[in-house]
PDB file as gemmi writes it, atoms N, CA and C in Angstrom:
CRYST1    1.000    1.000    1.000  90.00  90.00  90.00 P 1                      
ATOM      1  N   MET A   1     -79.998  10.049  92.960  1.00  0.00           N  
ATOM      2  CA  MET A   1     -79.549  11.371  93.348  1.00  0.00           C  
ATOM      3  C   MET A   1     -80.709  12.347  93.474  1.00  0.00           C  
ATOM      4  N   LYS A   2     -81.735  12.207  92.646  1.00  0.00           N  
ATOM      5  CA  LYS A   2     -82.810  13.195  92.692  1.00  0.00           C  
ATOM      6  C   LYS A   2     -84.142  12.471  92.737  1.00  0.00           C  
ATOM      7  N   PRO A   3     -85.060  12.909  93.529  1.00  0.00           N  
ATOM      8  CA  PRO A   3     -84.866  13.971  94.508  1.00  0.00           C  
ATOM      9  C   PRO A   3     -84.127  13.447  95.730  1.00  0.00           C  
ATOM     10  N   ARG A   4     -83.314  14.293  96.316  1.00  0.00           N  
ATOM     11  CA  ARG A   4     -82.593  13.928  97.547  1.00  0.00           C  
ATOM     12  C   ARG A   4     -83.580  13.839  98.699  1.00  0.00           C  
ATOM     13  N   ALA A   5     -83.362  12.886  99.565  1.00  0.00           N  
ATOM     14  CA  ALA A   5     -84.207  12.767 100.752  1.00  0.00           C  
ATOM     15  C   ALA A   5     -83.935  13.948 101.673  1.00  0.00           C  
ATOM     16  N   ALA A   6     -84.970  14.432 102.293  1.00  0.00           N  
ATOM     17  CA  ALA A   6     -84.818  15.489 103.297  1.00  0.00           C  
ATOM     18  C   ALA A   6     -84.371  14.849 104.604  1.00  0.00           C  
ATOM     19  N   MET A   7     -83.726  15.630 105.445  1.00  0.00           N  
ATOM     20  CA  MET A   7     -83.290  15.119 106.750  1.00  0.00           C  
ATOM     21  C   MET A   7     -84.495  14.596 107.537  1.00  0.00           C  
ATOM     22  N   SER A   8     -85.641  15.235 107.392  1.00  0.00           N  
ATOM     23  CA  SER A   8     -86.840  14.777 108.102  1.00  0.00           C  
ATOM     24  C   SER A   8     -87.255  13.375 107.641  1.00  0.00           C  
ATOM     25  N   GLN A   9     -87.042  13.051 106.359  1.00  0.00           N  
ATOM     26  CA  GLN A   9     -87.343  11.711 105.860  1.00  0.00           C  
ATOM     27  C   GLN A   9     -86.377  10.685 106.440  1.00  0.00           C  
ATOM     28  N   VAL A  10     -85.112  11.051 106.517  1.00  0.00           N  
ATOM     29  CA  VAL A  10     -84.112  10.160 107.111  1.00  0.00           C  
ATOM     30  C   VAL A  10     -84.455   9.921 108.575  1.00  0.00           C  
ATOM     31  N   ASP A  11     -84.741  10.999 109.300  1.00  0.00           N  
ATOM     32  CA  ASP A  11     -85.091  10.864 110.718  1.00  0.00           C  
ATOM     33  C   ASP A  11     -86.350  10.039 110.908  1.00  0.00           C  
ATOM     34  N   GLY A  12     -87.345  10.245 110.037  1.00  0.00           N  
ATOM     35  CA  GLY A  12     -88.578   9.471 110.131  1.00  0.00           C  
ATOM     36  C   GLY A  12     -88.350   7.988 109.888  1.00  0.00           C  
ATOM     37  N   THR A  13     -87.496   7.669 108.938  1.00  0.00           N  
ATOM     38  CA  THR A  13     -87.182   6.267 108.650  1.00  0.00           C  
ATOM     39  C   THR A  13     -86.447   5.623 109.815  1.00  0.00           C  
ATOM     40  N   LEU A  14     -85.494   6.345 110.380  1.00  0.00           N  
ATOM     41  CA  LEU A  14     -84.776   5.820 111.542  1.00  0.00           C  
ATOM     42  C   LEU A  14     -85.733   5.566 112.702  1.00  0.00           C  
ATOM     43  N   GLN A  15     -86.643   6.492 112.916  1.00  0.00           N  
ATOM     44  CA  GLN A  15     -87.612   6.342 114.004  1.00  0.00           C  
ATOM     45  C   GLN A  15     -88.552   5.174 113.726  1.00  0.00           C  
ATOM     46  N   LEU A  16     -89.034   5.064 112.506  1.00  0.00           N  
ATOM     47  CA  LEU A  16     -89.960   3.996 112.140  1.00  0.00           C  
ATOM     48  C   LEU A  16     -89.363   2.617 112.419  1.00  0.00           C  
ATOM     49  N   TYR A  17     -88.086   2.442 112.075  1.00  0.00           N  
ATOM     50  CA  TYR A  17     -87.438   1.143 112.246  1.00  0.00           C  
ATOM     51  C   TYR A  17     -86.648   1.041 113.544  1.00  0.00           C  
ATOM     52  N   ASP A  18     -86.727   2.085 114.373  1.00  0.00           N  
ATOM     53  CA  ASP A  18     -86.043   2.097 115.668  1.00  0.00           C  
ATOM     54  C   ASP A  18     -84.565   1.722 115.519  1.00  0.00           C  
ATOM     55  N   CYS A  19     -83.881   2.471 114.652  1.00  0.00           N  
ATOM     56  CA  CYS A  19     -82.470   2.206 114.427  1.00  0.00           C  
ATOM     57  C   CYS A  19     -81.683   3.520 114.418  1.00  0.00           C  
ATOM     58  N   LYS A  20     -80.381   3.403 114.417  1.00  0.00           N  
ATOM     59  CA  LYS A  20     -79.506   4.572 114.497  1.00  0.00           C  
ATOM     60  C   LYS A  20     -78.932   4.986 113.158  1.00  0.00           C  
ATOM     61  N   ARG A  21     -78.881   4.061 112.208  1.00  0.00           N  
ATOM     62  CA  ARG A  21     -78.201   4.357 110.947  1.00  0.00           C  
ATOM     63  C   ARG A  21     -78.847   3.563 109.817  1.00  0.00           C  
ATOM     64  N   ILE A  22     -78.811   4.161 108.632  1.00  0.00           N  
ATOM     65  CA  ILE A  22     -79.269   3.503 107.419  1.00  0.00           C  
ATOM     66  C   ILE A  22     -78.024   3.184 106.590  1.00  0.00           C  
ATOM     67  N   VAL A  23     -77.935   1.962 106.096  1.00  0.00           N  
ATOM     68  CA  VAL A  23     -76.803   1.550 105.266  1.00  0.00           C  
ATOM     69  C   VAL A  23     -77.314   1.350 103.843  1.00  0.00           C  
ATOM     70  N   VAL A  24     -76.648   2.002 102.889  1.00  0.00           N  
ATOM     71  CA  VAL A  24     -77.055   1.915 101.485  1.00  0.00           C  
ATOM     72  C   VAL A  24     -75.853   1.579 100.619  1.00  0.00           C  
ATOM     73  N   GLY A  25     -76.140   1.128  99.408  1.00  0.00           N  
ATOM     74  CA  GLY A  25     -75.079   0.826  98.454  1.00  0.00           C  
ATOM     75  C   GLY A  25     -75.607   0.903  97.039  1.00  0.00           C  
ATOM     76  N   HIS A  26     -74.789   0.507  96.107  1.00  0.00           N  
ATOM     77  CA  HIS A  26     -75.117   0.404  94.688  1.00  0.00           C  
ATOM     78  C   HIS A  26     -75.178   1.726  93.942  1.00  0.00           C  
ATOM     79  N   THR A  27     -74.645   2.792  94.503  1.00  0.00           N  
ATOM     80  CA  THR A  27     -74.428   4.021  93.759  1.00  0.00           C  
ATOM     81  C   THR A  27     -72.969   4.378  93.960  1.00  0.00           C  
ATOM     82  N   ILE A  28     -72.146   4.072  92.984  1.00  0.00           N  
ATOM     83  CA  ILE A  28     -70.710   4.273  93.109  1.00  0.00           C  
ATOM     84  C   ILE A  28     -70.394   5.740  92.878  1.00  0.00           C  
ATOM     85  N   VAL A  29     -69.923   6.402  93.938  1.00  0.00           N  
ATOM     86  CA  VAL A  29     -69.533   7.801  93.852  1.00  0.00           C  
ATOM     87  C   VAL A  29     -68.112   7.952  94.369  1.00  0.00           C  
ATOM     88  N   ASP A  30     -67.468   9.043  93.987  1.00  0.00           N  
ATOM     89  CA  ASP A  30     -66.082   9.270  94.386  1.00  0.00           C  
ATOM     90  C   ASP A  30     -65.892   9.265  95.892  1.00  0.00           C  
ATOM     91  N   LYS A  31     -66.871   9.702  96.639  1.00  0.00           N  
ATOM     92  CA  LYS A  31     -66.704   9.888  98.081  1.00  0.00           C  
ATOM     93  C   LYS A  31     -67.044   8.647  98.898  1.00  0.00           C  
ATOM     94  N   ASN A  32     -67.488   7.560  98.279  1.00  0.00           N  
ATOM     95  CA  ASN A  32     -67.804   6.362  99.068  1.00  0.00           C  
ATOM     96  C   ASN A  32     -66.530   5.618  99.383  1.00  0.00           C  
ATOM     97  N   ILE A  33     -66.363   5.093 100.478  1.00  0.00           N  
ATOM     98  CA  ILE A  33     -67.233   4.823 101.612  1.00  0.00           C  
ATOM     99  C   ILE A  33     -67.368   6.129 102.411  1.00  0.00           C  
ATOM    100  N   ALA A  34     -68.608   6.483 102.808  1.00  0.00           N  
ATOM    101  CA  ALA A  34     -68.783   7.760 103.492  1.00  0.00           C  
ATOM    102  C   ALA A  34     -70.062   7.764 104.317  1.00  0.00           C  
ATOM    103  N   LEU A  35     -70.102   8.714 105.235  1.00  0.00           N  
ATOM    104  CA  LEU A  35     -71.289   8.978 106.037  1.00  0.00           C  
ATOM    105  C   LEU A  35     -71.960  10.237 105.508  1.00  0.00           C  
ATOM    106  N   TYR A  36     -73.284  10.217 105.455  1.00  0.00           N  
ATOM    107  CA  TYR A  36     -74.077  11.332 104.958  1.00  0.00           C  
ATOM    108  C   TYR A  36     -75.155  11.682 105.976  1.00  0.00           C  
ATOM    109  N   TYR A  37     -75.863  12.779 105.718  1.00  0.00           N  
ATOM    110  CA  TYR A  37     -76.977  13.198 106.564  1.00  0.00           C  
ATOM    111  C   TYR A  37     -76.574  13.241 108.038  1.00  0.00           C  
ATOM    112  N   GLY A  38     -75.527  13.963 108.311  1.00  0.00           N  
ATOM    113  CA  GLY A  38     -75.080  14.106 109.702  1.00  0.00           C  
ATOM    114  C   GLY A  38     -74.545  12.818 110.296  1.00  0.00           C  
ATOM    115  N   GLY A  39     -74.131  11.886 109.455  1.00  0.00           N  
ATOM    116  CA  GLY A  39     -73.605  10.611 109.927  1.00  0.00           C  
ATOM    117  C   GLY A  39     -74.671   9.549 110.098  1.00  0.00           C  
ATOM    118  N   LYS A  40     -75.909   9.856 109.716  1.00  0.00           N  
ATOM    119  CA  LYS A  40     -77.017   8.918 109.904  1.00  0.00           C  
ATOM    120  C   LYS A  40     -77.148   7.898 108.779  1.00  0.00           C  
ATOM    121  N   VAL A  41     -76.529   8.176 107.637  1.00  0.00           N  
ATOM    122  CA  VAL A  41     -76.576   7.263 106.490  1.00  0.00           C  
ATOM    123  C   VAL A  41     -75.154   6.860 106.130  1.00  0.00           C  
ATOM    124  N   LEU A  42     -74.912   5.563 106.125  1.00  0.00           N  
ATOM    125  CA  LEU A  42     -73.610   5.014 105.739  1.00  0.00           C  
ATOM    126  C   LEU A  42     -73.748   4.443 104.333  1.00  0.00           C  
ATOM    127  N   ALA A  43     -73.007   5.017 103.406  1.00  0.00           N  
ATOM    128  CA  ALA A  43     -73.029   4.529 102.029  1.00  0.00           C  
ATOM    129  C   ALA A  43     -71.733   3.789 101.772  1.00  0.00           C  
ATOM    130  N   LEU A  44     -71.863   2.582 101.321  1.00  0.00           N  
ATOM    131  CA  LEU A  44     -70.666   1.831 100.991  1.00  0.00           C  
ATOM    132  C   LEU A  44     -70.911   1.015  99.746  1.00  0.00           C  
ATOM    133  N   ASP A  45     -70.336   1.489  98.709  1.00  0.00           N  
ATOM    134  CA  ASP A  45     -70.336   0.750  97.467  1.00  0.00           C  
ATOM    135  C   ASP A  45     -69.060   1.124  96.741  1.00  0.00           C  
ATOM    136  N   MET A  46     -68.271   0.153  96.488  1.00  0.00           N  
ATOM    137  CA  MET A  46     -66.983   0.376  95.851  1.00  0.00           C  
ATOM    138  C   MET A  46     -67.036  -0.193  94.449  1.00  0.00           C  
ATOM    139  N   ASN A  47     -66.169   0.291  93.627  1.00  0.00           N  
ATOM    140  CA  ASN A  47     -66.072  -0.219  92.265  1.00  0.00           C  
ATOM    141  C   ASN A  47     -65.144  -1.433  92.287  1.00  0.00           C  
ATOM    142  N   GLU A  48     -65.669  -2.551  92.768  1.00  0.00           N  
ATOM    143  CA  GLU A  48     -64.835  -3.756  92.894  1.00  0.00           C  
ATOM    144  C   GLU A  48     -64.355  -4.248  91.541  1.00  0.00           C  
ATOM    145  N   HIS A  49     -65.074  -3.917  90.482  1.00  0.00           N  
ATOM    146  CA  HIS A  49     -64.620  -4.281  89.140  1.00  0.00           C  
ATOM    147  C   HIS A  49     -63.456  -3.400  88.712  1.00  0.00           C  
ATOM    148  N   GLY A  50     -63.315  -2.255  89.382  1.00  0.00           N  
ATOM    149  CA  GLY A  50     -62.199  -1.347  89.132  1.00  0.00           C  
ATOM    150  C   GLY A  50     -61.106  -1.535  90.161  1.00  0.00           C  
ATOM    151  N   ASP A  51     -61.084  -2.691  90.825  1.00  0.00           N  
ATOM    152  CA  ASP A  51     -60.049  -3.062  91.792  1.00  0.00           C  
ATOM    153  C   ASP A  51     -60.110  -2.253  93.082  1.00  0.00           C  
ATOM    154  N   ASP A  52     -61.305  -1.915  93.524  1.00  0.00           N  
ATOM    155  CA  ASP A  52     -61.489  -1.228  94.804  1.00  0.00           C  
ATOM    156  C   ASP A  52     -62.169  -2.199  95.754  1.00  0.00           C  
ATOM    157  N   HIS A  53     -61.386  -2.829  96.622  1.00  0.00           N  
ATOM    158  CA  HIS A  53     -61.895  -3.856  97.521  1.00  0.00           C  
ATOM    159  C   HIS A  53     -61.748  -3.371  98.960  1.00  0.00           C  
ATOM    160  N   ARG A  54     -62.844  -2.844  99.509  1.00  0.00           N  
ATOM    161  CA  ARG A  54     -62.841  -2.354 100.881  1.00  0.00           C  
ATOM    162  C   ARG A  54     -64.109  -2.798 101.587  1.00  0.00           C  
ATOM    163  N   ALA A  55     -64.078  -2.683 102.891  1.00  0.00           N  
ATOM    164  CA  ALA A  55     -65.230  -3.012 103.726  1.00  0.00           C  
ATOM    165  C   ALA A  55     -65.276  -2.022 104.878  1.00  0.00           C  
ATOM    166  N   VAL A  56     -66.370  -2.074 105.624  1.00  0.00           N  
ATOM    167  CA  VAL A  56     -66.526  -1.230 106.800  1.00  0.00           C  
ATOM    168  C   VAL A  56     -66.722  -2.129 108.006  1.00  0.00           C  
ATOM    169  N   LEU A  57     -66.088  -1.747 109.084  1.00  0.00           N  
ATOM    170  CA  LEU A  57     -66.135  -2.506 110.326  1.00  0.00           C  
ATOM    171  C   LEU A  57     -66.493  -1.556 111.455  1.00  0.00           C  
ATOM    172  N   LEU A  58     -67.407  -1.948 112.306  1.00  0.00           N  
ATOM    173  CA  LEU A  58     -67.708  -1.187 113.516  1.00  0.00           C  
ATOM    174  C   LEU A  58     -66.895  -1.810 114.638  1.00  0.00           C  
ATOM    175  N   ASN A  59     -65.895  -1.088 115.111  1.00  0.00           N  
ATOM    176  CA  ASN A  59     -64.941  -1.609 116.084  1.00  0.00           C  
ATOM    177  C   ASN A  59     -64.988  -0.754 117.341  1.00  0.00           C  
ATOM    178  N   HIS A  60     -65.588  -1.288 118.403  1.00  0.00           N  
ATOM    179  CA  HIS A  60     -65.706  -0.581 119.679  1.00  0.00           C  
ATOM    180  C   HIS A  60     -66.355   0.789 119.505  1.00  0.00           C  
ATOM    181  N   GLY A  61     -67.422   0.836 118.714  1.00  0.00           N  
ATOM    182  CA  GLY A  61     -68.159   2.073 118.515  1.00  0.00           C  
ATOM    183  C   GLY A  61     -67.578   3.013 117.481  1.00  0.00           C  
ATOM    184  N   GLN A  62     -66.473   2.661 116.849  1.00  0.00           N  
ATOM    185  CA  GLN A  62     -65.830   3.496 115.832  1.00  0.00           C  
ATOM    186  C   GLN A  62     -65.902   2.793 114.483  1.00  0.00           C  
ATOM    187  N   TRP A  63     -66.389   3.511 113.469  1.00  0.00           N  
ATOM    188  CA  TRP A  63     -66.422   2.957 112.124  1.00  0.00           C  
ATOM    189  C   TRP A  63     -65.028   2.997 111.530  1.00  0.00           C  
ATOM    190  N   VAL A  64     -64.628   1.898 110.904  1.00  0.00           N  
ATOM    191  CA  VAL A  64     -63.297   1.751 110.327  1.00  0.00           C  
ATOM    192  C   VAL A  64     -63.445   1.225 108.898  1.00  0.00           C  
ATOM    193  N   ILE A  65     -62.674   1.812 107.983  1.00  0.00           N  
ATOM    194  CA  ILE A  65     -62.605   1.301 106.614  1.00  0.00           C  
ATOM    195  C   ILE A  65     -61.424   0.341 106.557  1.00  0.00           C  
ATOM    196  N   LEU A  66     -61.654  -0.826 106.011  1.00  0.00           N  
ATOM    197  CA  LEU A  66     -60.646  -1.872 105.935  1.00  0.00           C  
ATOM    198  C   LEU A  66     -60.448  -2.234 104.473  1.00  0.00           C  
ATOM    199  N   ASN A  67     -59.187  -2.195 104.001  1.00  0.00           N  
ATOM    200  CA  ASN A  67     -58.956  -2.586 102.608  1.00  0.00           C  
ATOM    201  C   ASN A  67     -58.533  -4.049 102.526  1.00  0.00           C  
ATOM    202  N   ASP A  68     -58.322  -4.544 101.321  1.00  0.00           N  
ATOM    203  CA  ASP A  68     -58.011  -5.953 101.123  1.00  0.00           C  
ATOM    204  C   ASP A  68     -56.605  -6.332 101.586  1.00  0.00           C  
ATOM    205  N   LYS A  69     -55.811  -5.359 101.970  1.00  0.00           N  
ATOM    206  CA  LYS A  69     -54.467  -5.621 102.508  1.00  0.00           C  
ATOM    207  C   LYS A  69     -54.456  -5.571 104.034  1.00  0.00           C  
ATOM    208  N   GLY A  70     -55.612  -5.264 104.628  1.00  0.00           N  
ATOM    209  CA  GLY A  70     -55.717  -5.197 106.084  1.00  0.00           C  
ATOM    210  C   GLY A  70     -55.484  -3.806 106.657  1.00  0.00           C  
ATOM    211  N   LYS A  71     -55.219  -2.823 105.801  1.00  0.00           N  
ATOM    212  CA  LYS A  71     -55.010  -1.460 106.284  1.00  0.00           C  
ATOM    213  C   LYS A  71     -56.339  -0.875 106.745  1.00  0.00           C  
ATOM    214  N   ARG A  72     -56.303  -0.220 107.899  1.00  0.00           N  
ATOM    215  CA  ARG A  72     -57.494   0.378 108.478  1.00  0.00           C  
ATOM    216  C   ARG A  72     -57.366   1.892 108.510  1.00  0.00           C  
ATOM    217  N   SER A  73     -58.491   2.557 108.297  1.00  0.00           N  
ATOM    218  CA  SER A  73     -58.537   4.004 108.460  1.00  0.00           C  
ATOM    219  C   SER A  73     -59.893   4.368 109.055  1.00  0.00           C  
ATOM    220  N   LYS A  74     -59.904   5.425 109.860  1.00  0.00           N  
ATOM    221  CA  LYS A  74     -61.134   5.851 110.503  1.00  0.00           C  
ATOM    222  C   LYS A  74     -62.118   6.380 109.474  1.00  0.00           C  
ATOM    223  N   LEU A  75     -63.371   6.067 109.683  1.00  0.00           N  
ATOM    224  CA  LEU A  75     -64.442   6.630 108.873  1.00  0.00           C  
ATOM    225  C   LEU A  75     -65.102   7.710 109.703  1.00  0.00           C  
ATOM    226  N   VAL A  76     -65.012   8.939 109.257  1.00  0.00           N  
ATOM    227  CA  VAL A  76     -65.602  10.053 109.990  1.00  0.00           C  
ATOM    228  C   VAL A  76     -66.585  10.794 109.094  1.00  0.00           C  
ATOM    229  N   TYR A  77     -67.584  11.366 109.710  1.00  0.00           N  
ATOM    230  CA  TYR A  77     -68.555  12.164 108.971  1.00  0.00           C  
ATOM    231  C   TYR A  77     -67.919  13.488 108.575  1.00  0.00           C  
ATOM    232  N   ARG A  78     -68.066  13.837 107.312  1.00  0.00           N  
ATOM    233  CA  ARG A  78     -67.585  15.122 106.787  1.00  0.00           C  
ATOM    234  C   ARG A  78     -68.789  15.852 106.189  1.00  0.00           C  
ATOM    235  N   PRO A  79     -69.146  17.006 106.733  1.00  0.00           N  
ATOM    236  CA  PRO A  79     -70.324  17.732 106.239  1.00  0.00           C  
ATOM    237  C   PRO A  79     -70.319  17.961 104.734  1.00  0.00           C  
ATOM    238  N   ALA A  80     -69.151  18.105 104.125  1.00  0.00           N  
ATOM    239  CA  ALA A  80     -69.077  18.331 102.676  1.00  0.00           C  
ATOM    240  C   ALA A  80     -69.669  17.162 101.892  1.00  0.00           C  
ATOM    241  N   ASN A  81     -69.714  15.965 102.491  1.00  0.00           N  
ATOM    242  CA  ASN A  81     -70.291  14.812 101.803  1.00  0.00           C  
ATOM    243  C   ASN A  81     -71.774  15.019 101.491  1.00  0.00           C  
ATOM    244  N   ASP A  82     -72.448  15.857 102.266  1.00  0.00           N  
ATOM    245  CA  ASP A  82     -73.868  16.077 102.057  1.00  0.00           C  
ATOM    246  C   ASP A  82     -74.159  16.943 100.837  1.00  0.00           C  
ATOM    247  N   ASN A  83     -73.115  17.423 100.178  1.00  0.00           N  
ATOM    248  CA  ASN A  83     -73.283  18.288  99.013  1.00  0.00           C  
ATOM    249  C   ASN A  83     -72.909  17.575  97.725  1.00  0.00           C  
ATOM    250  N   LEU A  84     -73.361  16.342  97.550  1.00  0.00           N  
ATOM    251  CA  LEU A  84     -73.072  15.592  96.332  1.00  0.00           C  
ATOM    252  C   LEU A  84     -73.724  16.256  95.121  1.00  0.00           C  
ATOM    253  N   THR A  85     -73.071  16.129  94.004  1.00  0.00           N  
ATOM    254  CA  THR A  85     -73.618  16.628  92.743  1.00  0.00           C  
ATOM    255  C   THR A  85     -73.642  15.474  91.744  1.00  0.00           C  
ATOM    256  N   ASP A  86     -74.283  15.702  90.618  1.00  0.00           N  
ATOM    257  CA  ASP A  86     -74.318  14.682  89.565  1.00  0.00           C  
ATOM    258  C   ASP A  86     -72.910  14.307  89.096  1.00  0.00           C  
ATOM    259  N   ASP A  87     -71.975  15.257  89.177  1.00  0.00           N  
ATOM    260  CA  ASP A  87     -70.596  15.007  88.736  1.00  0.00           C  
ATOM    261  C   ASP A  87     -69.863  14.006  89.622  1.00  0.00           C  
ATOM    262  N   ASP A  88     -70.363  13.768  90.842  1.00  0.00           N  
ATOM    263  CA  ASP A  88     -69.732  12.816  91.750  1.00  0.00           C  
ATOM    264  C   ASP A  88     -70.028  11.371  91.375  1.00  0.00           C  
ATOM    265  N   ILE A  89     -71.044  11.138  90.570  1.00  0.00           N  
ATOM    266  CA  ILE A  89     -71.432   9.777  90.195  1.00  0.00           C  
ATOM    267  C   ILE A  89     -70.513   9.271  89.104  1.00  0.00           C  
ATOM    268  N   LYS A  90     -69.996   8.062  89.312  1.00  0.00           N  
ATOM    269  CA  LYS A  90     -69.085   7.461  88.327  1.00  0.00           C  
ATOM    270  C   LYS A  90     -69.868   6.739  87.266  1.00  0.00           C  
TER     271      LYS A  90                                                      
END                                                                             
C-alpha cells in the first residue's frame, strides 16, 4: 500500500513493456476484483480460503468477472477504487 505508485510510474512501466494493462494479485482488499489507475491496473486476488472463488475473463474486449457458479458481471473502472486506504486491506 505504501508508497503508492504514481500514475507516471504506471505509465512508464506500461511503456517499457509495451503493454496496455498491469495485472497484480496477492493483496486481498474489499474492492478486488477491480481496476485501478484509470483502468490501467487490474487487481485480482480473492480470499479463496474464505470461499471467494472468482476469475476474470476478457470477452470481446470487455472484462467480465466470473464466479464458480458461472454467473458473469461486468468489470468496470470506478475512480473511487483509486482511493484505497489501510482499512481496505483484509
